[in-house]
C-alpha positions in Angstrom: 36.8 -122.8 1.9 36.9 -126.3 0.5 33.7 -125.6 -1.5 35.3 -122.5 -3.0 38.3 -124.6 -4.0 36.0 -127.1 -5.6 34.1 -124.4 -7.4 37.3 -122.8 -8.7 38.5 -126.2 -10.0 35.2 -126.7 -11.7 35.4 -123.2 -13.2 32.1 -122.2 -11.7 33.3 -118.6 -11.5 33.8 -118.5 -15.3 30.5 -120.2 -16.0 28.6 -117.8 -13.8 30.4 -114.7 -15.0 28.2 -112.1 -16.5 30.5 -112.0 -19.5 28.6 -115.2 -20.5 24.9 -115.3 -21.2 23.1 -116.7 -18.1 20.3 -119.2 -18.1 17.8 -118.4 -15.3 15.1 -120.1 -13.5 12.4 -117.4 -13.0 9.8 -118.1 -10.4 6.5 -116.4 -9.6 5.8 -115.8 -5.9 2.1 -116.1 -5.0 0.5 -119.5 -5.5 3.8 -120.8 -6.9 6.0 -120.9 -3.8 3.6 -119.4 -1.2 -0.1 -119.9 -0.8 -2.4 -116.9 -1.5 -6.2 -117.0 -1.6 -7.9 -115.7 -4.8 -8.4 -111.9 -4.7 -6.4 -111.7 -1.4 -2.9 -110.3 -0.8 -0.1 -111.2 1.6 0.1 -108.1 3.8 2.1 -109.6 6.7 4.9 -112.1 7.0 2.7 -113.9 9.6 0.3 -114.8 6.8 3.0 -116.8 4.8 2.2 -120.4 4.0 4.7 -122.3 1.9 4.4 -125.0 -0.7 7.4 -126.8 0.8 7.3 -129.9 -1.4 7.0 -127.7 -4.5 9.9 -125.6 -3.3 12.1 -128.7 -2.8 11.2 -129.8 -6.4 12.0 -126.3 -7.7 15.3 -126.4 -5.8 16.3 -129.6 -7.6 15.4 -128.1 -11.0 17.3 -124.9 -10.1 20.6 -126.9 -10.4 20.3 -126.8 -14.2 20.4 -123.0 -14.2 23.0 -120.3 -13.4 20.7 -118.5 -10.9 17.1 -118.2 -9.6 15.1 -114.9 -9.8 11.7 -114.3 -8.3 9.4 -112.1 -10.4 6.1 -110.9 -8.9 3.2 -108.5 -9.4 2.4 -106.9 -6.1 -0.6 -104.5 -6.9 -1.4 -104.1 -3.2 1.4 -101.6 -3.1 -0.4 -99.3 -5.5 -3.7 -99.9 -3.7 -2.1 -98.5 -0.5 -2.6 -101.8 1.4 1.1 -102.2 2.1 4.3 -100.3 1.7 6.9 -101.2 -0.8 9.5 -101.8 2.0 7.1 -104.2 3.7 6.9 -106.3 0.5 10.7 -106.3 0.4 10.7 -107.5 4.0 8.2 -110.3 3.2 10.2 -111.3 0.2 13.3 -111.6 2.3 11.5 -114.0 4.7 10.3 -116.0 1.7 13.9 -116.2 0.4 15.3 -117.3 3.8 12.6 -120.1 4.0 13.3 -121.2 0.4 17.1 -121.2 1.2 16.4 -123.6 4.2 14.6 -125.9 1.7 17.5 -125.8 -0.7 16.2 -123.2 -3.2 18.6 -120.2 -3.4 16.9 -117.2 -4.9 19.5 -114.6 -5.8 17.2 -111.6 -6.3 13.6 -110.5 -7.0 11.9 -108.0 -9.2 8.5 -106.5 -8.2 5.9 -104.7 -10.2 4.0 -102.4 -7.7 1.6 -101.0 -10.3 -2.1 -101.6 -10.9 -4.2 -100.0 -13.6 -7.6 -99.9 -11.8 -8.4 -96.9 -9.6 -10.9 -96.4 -6.8 -9.2 -97.9 -3.8 -9.4 -95.9 -0.5 -5.7 -95.4 0.1 -4.3 -95.9 -3.4 -1.1 -94.3 -4.5 -2.0 -92.4 -7.6 1.6 -92.4 -9.1 1.4 -96.2 -9.2 -2.0 -96.4 -10.7 -0.9 -96.9 -14.3 -0.7 -99.4 -17.2 3.0 -100.1 -17.0 5.4 -102.2 -19.0 6.6 -104.3 -16.0 3.3 -105.9 -14.9 3.1 -109.4 -16.0 2.1 -110.6 -18.7 4.2 -107.7 -20.2 7.9 -108.4 -20.3 9.3 -105.4 -18.5 10.6 -107.1 -15.4 12.2 -109.9 -17.4 13.8 -107.4 -19.8 15.2 -105.4 -16.9 16.7 -108.6 -15.4 18.0 -109.7 -18.7 19.8 -106.4 -19.3 21.3 -106.1 -15.9 22.4 -109.8 -15.6 23.2 -110.7 -19.3 20.4 -113.3 -19.3 19.5 -115.5 -22.3 15.7 -115.5 -22.0 15.3 -118.1 -24.7 17.4 -120.5 -22.5 15.5 -119.6 -19.3 12.4 -121.0 -17.7 9.5 -119.4 -15.8 7.5 -121.3 -13.3 4.2 -119.8 -12.4 0.6 -120.4 -11.6 -1.5 -118.2 -13.9 -2.2 -117.1 -17.5 -0.2 -113.9 -16.8 2.9 -115.9 -16.1 2.4 -118.1 -19.1 1.9 -115.1 -21.4 4.9 -113.4 -19.9 7.0 -116.4 -20.8 5.6 -116.3 -24.3 6.2 -112.6 -24.6 9.9 -113.2 -23.6 10.4 -116.3 -25.8 11.0 -118.3 -22.6 9.9 -121.8 -21.7 7.1 -122.1 -19.2 6.1 -124.6 -16.5 2.9 -124.6 -14.5 3.7 -124.8 -10.8 0.7 -127.0 -10.2 2.0 -129.6 -12.7 5.7 -129.8 -11.8 7.2 -132.8 -13.4 11.0 -132.7 -13.7 11.6 -136.1 -15.2 14.3 -136.0 -18.0 
């Protein structure tokens, strides 16, 4: 209750109101905040390994933004390797762990699509070239529309060329997760 009083005195409710453009820290998931071997997918929460030091650094940086949103390509859904709900459950465990380390992720956006076909249990309706798969801007535009986000005042932290090009396509700043340096 005391924290709410402090926040009201500091007009945090007005600052974070969707009537105002929001500046957002977007973060990629795999190999940004959790470890994922090349050409492998996280299919079970038991396989989660966190970059704890990196998450703590990102948590410190997040204080400069209105909110934090995780944006992630998860093509294993379209390949039939995992169900959409299971990815949501895994993301929930990631968010809880990040929260314990001081990083409060308010929401996440998932692209379940993949353009290549030929997987044993693939879901044909998700085998498509979509507008939401990074490096295309669809997930960011969706978030921007629903949360009144100023993409040009936002930052994406990621680990791949897809993330970097997504930031470029959205006129956002970009930071490589592997080279985190938050000195002023």
